[in-house]
Every structure is written in C-alpha cells, then in structure tokens.
C-alpha positions, 0 to 999 in steps of 0.5 A, spaced: 799 025 641 794 021 637 789 023 633 783 021 628 779 024 622 772 022 621 767 026 616 759 025 618 756 026 611 749 023 608 748 019 603 745 020 596 739 017 599 739 021 605 742 016 610 747 018 615 753 015 615 761 016 618 768 015 615 774 016 619 782 013 618 782 010 625 788 012 629 794 016 626 801 017 629 805 022 629 806 025 621 802 020 618 798 022 612 791 019 610 785 020 607 778 019 607 774 019 600 766 019 600 761 016 596 759 020 590 753 024 592 756 026 598 751 032 602 751 036 609 758 033 609 762 035 617 769 034 620 771 033 625 779 033 628 779 028 635 785 028 639 788 023 644 790 026 650 791 021 656 789 014 655 783 014 650 780 021 652 779 024 645 776 031 645 775 036 639 781 039 636 777 041 630 770 042 627 769 045 620 764 043 614 765 041 607 761 045 602 765 044 595 763 038 591 770 034 593 769 027 596 776 026 599 779 029 605 785 029 608 789 030 614 796 032 612 802 031 618 799 029 624 802 033 631 800 038 636 796 042 630 793 038 624 792 040 617 786 039 612 786 039 606 782 036 599 785 030 595 788 032 589 
C-alpha cells in the first residue's frame, strides 16, 4: 500500500504552499522540512488503495515551532513525528 505525506502551510509572506514526500513504500521513513516562519501548518497522510485512488487516512495540524515532520514505518498505519 502506497502512502504519501503532504503538508499544507503558509510561508512567512502569507503565500500558501505545499511540501510532500512523494510516494512511500512499506517500511520507508521520510521527512518534510518547512521554511522558517511557516504558519497554518496542516498535515495530511494519504493512502493509495487501488491504482492511484488516493484517500485521506489522517489529517492534523502542527501547532508548535517545529519546522520538520517525519512519517515513520509506512504500513496500514503510519506514525507522524516531529523531526529531532
């Protein structure tokens, strides 16, 4: 099952932007780094259930000052962590 992490945010100038990992395979871990001053950070994890039919598996927000999000151990369930 393919997974992708997408992070929607506004940069320091207020311009909407997106950062994403692209396609992840089972067991992969990847990070998304955001520019300094990013605000309104929304995290979306999507799963490809059947031939590019992406469905939202998780939605959340990032409220602390961490500018990096990591998706860990992609399986049926994925874990989202701030980068260290």
